N, CA, C and O atoms as a GROMACS GRO file, in nm:
protein
  304
    1MET      N    1   0.083  -0.118   0.000
    1MET     CA    2   0.000   0.000   0.000
    1MET      C    3   0.088   0.125   0.000
    1MET      O    4   0.107   0.186   0.105
    2PRO      N    5   0.142   0.163  -0.114
    2PRO     CA    6   0.237   0.273  -0.119
    2PRO      C    7   0.176   0.410  -0.088
    2PRO      O    8   0.250   0.501  -0.052
    3ASN      N    9   0.046   0.426  -0.100
    3ASN     CA   10  -0.016   0.556  -0.075
    3ASN      C   11  -0.072   0.570   0.065
    3ASN      O   12  -0.136   0.671   0.096
    4THR      N   13  -0.051   0.473   0.149
    4THR     CA   14  -0.101   0.478   0.286
    4THR      C   15  -0.001   0.549   0.375
    4THR      O   16   0.118   0.516   0.374
    5SER      N   17  -0.049   0.646   0.453
    5SER     CA   18   0.036   0.716   0.549
    5SER      C   19   0.018   0.656   0.686
    5SER      O   20  -0.093   0.619   0.726
    6PHE      N   21   0.128   0.645   0.759
    6PHE     CA   22   0.124   0.591   0.894
    6PHE      C   23   0.186   0.692   0.989
    6PHE      O   24   0.290   0.751   0.960
    7CYS      N   25   0.121   0.711   1.102
    7CYS     CA   26   0.173   0.799   1.207
    7CYS      C   27   0.166   0.723   1.338
    7CYS      O   28   0.059   0.681   1.382
    8PHE      N   29   0.283   0.706   1.401
    8PHE     CA   30   0.291   0.633   1.527
    8PHE      C   31   0.334   0.728   1.637
    8PHE      O   32   0.428   0.806   1.619
    9THR      N   33   0.267   0.722   1.749
    9THR     CA   34   0.303   0.802   1.866
    9THR      C   35   0.334   0.707   1.980
    9THR      O   36   0.254   0.618   2.011
   10THR      N   37   0.449   0.726   2.042
   10THR     CA   38   0.487   0.645   2.157
   10THR      C   39   0.530   0.737   2.270
   10THR      O   40   0.565   0.853   2.247
   11GLU      N   41   0.528   0.685   2.389
   11GLU     CA   42   0.564   0.767   2.504
   11GLU      C   43   0.714   0.766   2.527
   11GLU      O   44   0.782   0.665   2.507
   12GLN      N   45   0.765   0.879   2.570
   12GLN     CA   46   0.906   0.895   2.600
   12GLN      C   47   0.952   0.793   2.703
   12GLN      O   48   1.065   0.745   2.697
   13ALA      N   49   0.866   0.760   2.798
   13ALA     CA   50   0.902   0.666   2.905
   13ALA      C   51   0.945   0.531   2.847
   13ALA      O   52   1.036   0.467   2.901
   14LEU      N   53   0.882   0.487   2.740
   14LEU     CA   54   0.919   0.360   2.679
   14LEU      C   55   1.064   0.363   2.632
   14LEU      O   56   1.137   0.265   2.646
   15LEU      N   57   1.106   0.476   2.578
   15LEU     CA   58   1.242   0.487   2.526
   15LEU      C   59   1.345   0.504   2.637
   15LEU      O   60   1.462   0.471   2.620
   16GLU      N   61   1.302   0.556   2.751
   16GLU     CA   62   1.394   0.579   2.862
   16GLU      C   63   1.398   0.462   2.961
   16GLU      O   64   1.479   0.463   3.054
   17ARG      N   65   1.315   0.364   2.942
   17ARG     CA   66   1.308   0.252   3.034
   17ARG      C   67   1.432   0.163   3.027
   17ARG      O   68   1.468   0.100   3.125
   18HIS      N   69   1.498   0.159   2.912
   18HIS     CA   70   1.618   0.078   2.889
   18HIS      C   71   1.593  -0.069   2.917
   18HIS      O   72   1.681  -0.140   2.964
   19PHE      N   73   1.472  -0.114   2.888
   19PHE     CA   74   1.435  -0.254   2.906
   19PHE      C   75   1.521  -0.340   2.814
   19PHE      O   76   1.525  -0.318   2.693
   20GLY      N   77   1.588  -0.436   2.872
   20GLY     CA   78   1.674  -0.525   2.794
   20GLY      C   79   1.818  -0.478   2.786
   20GLY      O   80   1.902  -0.547   2.729
   21GLY      N   81   1.848  -0.363   2.842
   21GLY     CA   82   1.985  -0.313   2.843
   21GLY      C   83   2.014  -0.216   2.729
   21GLY      O   84   1.928  -0.189   2.645
   22PRO      N   85   2.136  -0.164   2.728
   22PRO     CA   86   2.173  -0.061   2.631
   22PRO      C   87   2.167  -0.108   2.486
   22PRO      O   88   2.132  -0.030   2.397
   23GLU      N   89   2.201  -0.233   2.460
   23GLU     CA   90   2.200  -0.282   2.322
   23GLU      C   91   2.058  -0.287   2.267
   23GLU      O   92   2.035  -0.252   2.152
   24VAL      N   93   1.964  -0.332   2.350
   24VAL     CA   94   1.825  -0.340   2.306
   24VAL      C   95   1.768  -0.201   2.285
   24VAL      O   96   1.695  -0.177   2.189
   25THR      N   97   1.801  -0.108   2.375
   25THR     CA   98   1.754   0.030   2.360
   25THR      C   99   1.808   0.093   2.233
   25THR      O  100   1.735   0.160   2.160
   26LYS      N  101   1.936   0.072   2.205
   26LYS     CA  102   1.996   0.126   2.082
   26LYS      C  103   1.929   0.065   1.959
   26LYS      O  104   1.900   0.136   1.862
   27ALA      N  105   1.903  -0.066   1.962
   27ALA     CA  106   1.838  -0.131   1.849
   27ALA      C  107   1.697  -0.076   1.828
   27ALA      O  108   1.654  -0.056   1.715
   28LEU      N  109   1.625  -0.050   1.938
   28LEU     CA  110   1.491   0.008   1.928
   28LEU      C  111   1.496   0.147   1.865
   28LEU      O  112   1.418   0.176   1.774
   29LEU      N  113   1.586   0.231   1.912
   29LEU     CA  114   1.598   0.367   1.857
   29LEU      C  115   1.640   0.363   1.711
   29LEU      O  116   1.587   0.438   1.628
   30ASP      N  117   1.734   0.277   1.678
   30ASP     CA  118   1.777   0.264   1.538
   30ASP      C  119   1.662   0.220   1.449
   30ASP      O  120   1.646   0.269   1.337
   31HIS      N  121   1.582   0.126   1.498
   31HIS     CA  122   1.468   0.078   1.420
   31HIS      C  123   1.366   0.190   1.399
   31HIS      O  124   1.314   0.207   1.288
   32LEU      N  125   1.337   0.266   1.504
   32LEU     CA  126   1.242   0.376   1.490
   32LEU      C  127   1.292   0.481   1.390
   32LEU      O  128   1.216   0.532   1.308
   33LEU      N  129   1.420   0.513   1.399
   33LEU     CA  130   1.478   0.610   1.306
   33LEU      C  131   1.476   0.559   1.163
   33LEU      O  132   1.451   0.635   1.069
   34GLU      N  133   1.501   0.430   1.146
   34GLU     CA  134   1.497   0.371   1.012
   34GLU      C  135   1.356   0.379   0.954
   34GLU      O  136   1.339   0.412   0.836
   35GLN      N  137   1.256   0.350   1.034
   35GLN     CA  138   1.118   0.357   0.986
   35GLN      C  139   1.078   0.501   0.954
   35GLN      O  140   1.002   0.526   0.860
   36GLN      N  141   1.128   0.595   1.034
   36GLN     CA  142   1.097   0.737   1.015
   36GLN      C  143   1.147   0.787   0.879
   36GLN      O  144   1.092   0.883   0.825
   37ARG      N  145   1.249   0.724   0.823
   37ARG     CA  146   1.304   0.766   0.694
   37ARG      C  147   1.210   0.736   0.578
   37ARG      O  148   1.223   0.795   0.471
   38ARG      N  149   1.115   0.648   0.598
   38ARG     CA  150   1.019   0.618   0.492
   38ARG      C  151   0.929   0.740   0.472
   38ARG      O  152   0.890   0.805   0.568
   39ARG      N  153   0.898   0.770   0.349
   39ARG     CA  154   0.822   0.892   0.320
   39ARG      C  155   0.678   0.886   0.370
   39ARG      O  156   0.615   0.990   0.387
   40ASN      N  157   0.625   0.767   0.394
   40ASN     CA  158   0.486   0.756   0.438
   40ASN      C  159   0.474   0.720   0.586
   40ASN      O  160   0.366   0.682   0.631
   41VAL      N  161   0.584   0.731   0.663
   41VAL     CA  162   0.582   0.696   0.804
   41VAL      C  163   0.627   0.817   0.886
   41VAL      O  164   0.727   0.882   0.854
   42GLU      N  165   0.552   0.846   0.991
   42GLU     CA  166   0.588   0.952   1.086
   42GLU      C  167   0.588   0.891   1.224
   42GLU      O  168   0.493   0.825   1.264
   43VAL      N  169   0.697   0.914   1.298
   43VAL     CA  170   0.708   0.866   1.435
   43VAL      C  171   0.714   0.988   1.526
   43VAL      O  172   0.797   1.077   1.505
   44GLN      N  173   0.627   0.992   1.626
   44GLN     CA  174   0.624   1.102   1.721
   44GLN      C  175   0.643   1.048   1.862
   44GLN      O  176   0.604   0.935   1.892
   45ILE      N  177   0.703   1.130   1.947
   45ILE     CA  178   0.728   1.092   2.086
   45ILE      C  179   0.650   1.186   2.176
   45ILE      O  180   0.662   1.308   2.166
   46MET      N  181   0.569   1.128   2.266
   46MET     CA  182   0.494   1.208   2.362
   46MET      C  183   0.583   1.228   2.485
   46MET      O  184   0.624   1.132   2.549
   47PRO      N  185   0.613   1.354   2.518
   47PRO     CA  186   0.704   1.381   2.629
   47PRO      C  187   0.644   1.341   2.764
   47PRO      O  188   0.522   1.332   2.780
   48LEU      N  189   0.734   1.316   2.859
   48LEU     CA  190   0.691   1.279   2.994
   48LEU      C  191   0.616   1.394   3.063
   48LEU      O  192   0.517   1.372   3.132
   49ARG      N  193   0.665   1.514   3.042
   49ARG     CA  194   0.606   1.631   3.108
   49ARG      C  195   0.555   1.729   3.003
   49ARG      O  196   0.611   1.742   2.894
   50GLN      N  197   0.450   1.796   3.038
   50GLN     CA  198   0.397   1.902   2.954
   50GLN      C  199   0.430   2.033   3.024
   50GLN      O  200   0.360   2.076   3.115
   51GLU      N  201   0.538   2.095   2.980
   51GLU     CA  202   0.587   2.216   3.045
   51GLU      C  203   0.494   2.335   3.028
   51GLU      O  204   0.475   2.414   3.120
   52ASP      N  205   0.436   2.347   2.910
   52ASP     CA  206   0.350   2.460   2.880
   52ASP      C  207   0.208   2.409   2.855
   52ASP      O  208   0.183   2.348   2.751
   53PRO      N  209   0.115   2.432   2.948
   53PRO     CA  210  -0.021   2.379   2.931
   53PRO      C  211  -0.095   2.438   2.812
   53PRO      O  212  -0.200   2.385   2.772
   54ARG      N  213  -0.043   2.546   2.754
   54ARG     CA  214  -0.108   2.606   2.636
   54ARG      C  215  -0.080   2.527   2.510
   54ARG      O  216  -0.152   2.541   2.411
   55LEU      N  217   0.026   2.442   2.511
   55LEU     CA  218   0.061   2.365   2.392
   55LEU      C  219  -0.034   2.247   2.379
   55LEU      O  220  -0.053   2.171   2.474
   56ARG      N  221  -0.091   2.233   2.264
   56ARG     CA  222  -0.182   2.122   2.236
   56ARG      C  223  -0.155   2.070   2.096
   56ARG      O  224  -0.116   2.146   2.007
   57ARG      N  225  -0.175   1.945   2.077
   57ARG     CA  226  -0.162   1.887   1.944
   57ARG      C  227  -0.283   1.927   1.863
   57ARG      O  228  -0.396   1.896   1.901
   58THR      N  229  -0.261   1.995   1.753
   58THR     CA  230  -0.373   2.047   1.674
   58THR      C  231  -0.405   1.961   1.553
   58THR      O  232  -0.505   1.984   1.486
   59ASP      N  233  -0.321   1.862   1.524
   59ASP     CA  234  -0.347   1.779   1.407
   59ASP      C  235  -0.423   1.651   1.442
   59ASP      O  236  -0.432   1.560   1.361
   60ALA      N  237  -0.478   1.646   1.563
   60ALA     CA  238  -0.557   1.529   1.604
   60ALA      C  239  -0.688   1.529   1.527
   60ALA      O  240  -0.736   1.635   1.487
   61PRO      N  241  -0.747   1.412   1.507
   61PRO     CA  242  -0.876   1.406   1.438
   61PRO      C  243  -0.977   1.498   1.504
   61PRO      O  244  -0.993   1.497   1.626
   62GLY      N  245  -1.044   1.576   1.425
   62GLY     CA  246  -1.142   1.670   1.478
   62GLY      C  247  -1.080   1.800   1.523
   62GLY      O  248  -1.152   1.895   1.555
   63GLY      N  249  -0.945   1.807   1.527
   63GLY     CA  250  -0.877   1.930   1.565
   63GLY      C  251  -0.899   1.971   1.708
   63GLY      O  252  -0.879   2.088   1.742
   64ASN      N  253  -0.940   1.878   1.795
   64ASN     CA  254  -0.970   1.915   1.933
   64ASN      C  255  -0.849   1.911   2.023
   64ASN      O  256  -0.861   1.930   2.144
   65GLY      N  257  -0.733   1.886   1.968
   65GLY     CA  258  -0.611   1.892   2.045
   65GLY      C  259  -0.583   1.764   2.120
   65GLY      O  260  -0.653   1.664   2.104
   66GLY      N  261  -0.482   1.768   2.200
   66GLY     CA  262  -0.437   1.653   2.277
   66GLY      C  263  -0.300   1.684   2.330
   66GLY      O  264  -0.257   1.799   2.323
   67PRO      N  265  -0.228   1.586   2.382
   67PRO     CA  266  -0.096   1.613   2.438
   67PRO      C  267   0.003   1.652   2.329
   67PRO      O  268  -0.009   1.607   2.215
   68PRO      N  269   0.100   1.735   2.363
   68PRO     CA  270   0.201   1.774   2.263
   68PRO      C  271   0.288   1.654   2.230
   68PRO      O  272   0.305   1.564   2.312
   69VAL      N  273   0.344   1.655   2.112
   69VAL     CA  274   0.432   1.547   2.069
   69VAL      C  275   0.556   1.607   2.004
   69VAL      O  276   0.552   1.719   1.953
   70ASP      N  277   0.664   1.533   2.007
   70ASP     CA  278   0.789   1.572   1.941
   70ASP      C  279   0.821   1.468   1.836
   70ASP      O  280   0.803   1.348   1.859
   71ARG      N  281   0.867   1.512   1.722
   71ARG     CA  282   0.910   1.418   1.619
   71ARG      C  283   1.044   1.359   1.657
   71ARG      O  284   1.130   1.426   1.713
   72LEU      N  285   1.060   1.233   1.626
   72LEU     CA  286   1.184   1.163   1.656
   72LEU      C  287   1.292   1.210   1.560
   72LEU      O  288   1.273   1.207   1.438
   73ARG      N  289   1.406   1.253   1.615
   73ARG     CA  290   1.518   1.299   1.534
   73ARG      C  291   1.646   1.240   1.587
   73ARG      O  292   1.661   1.217   1.707
   74ARG      N  293   1.738   1.216   1.497
   74ARG     CA  294   1.871   1.171   1.540
   74ARG      C  295   1.950   1.295   1.583
   74ARG      O  296   1.958   1.393   1.509
   75SER      N  297   2.009   1.289   1.702
   75SER     CA  298   2.087   1.403   1.749
   75SER      C  299   2.222   1.401   1.680
   75SER      O  300   2.275   1.296   1.645
   76THR      N  301   2.278   1.521   1.662
   76THR     CA  302   2.408   1.531   1.594
   76THR      C  303   2.518   1.561   1.690
   76THR      O  304   2.633   1.573   1.650
   0.00000   0.00000   0.00000
């Protein structure tokens, strides 16, 4: 299905849990970054804390907002 768009949102806590040790965590992050490179896939991370209560996700269905999200990026 080349024309299907996918958007995945996961919680920051999952990435910081380090379940399985450092190698498993690195493999998980590498896999997420690899999937993010696909033109029809978007990976977003929901932060642990919402620092600014005025920030809301506006692209949610119906436009009624929701928790803020950050796009997954490889740090340089």
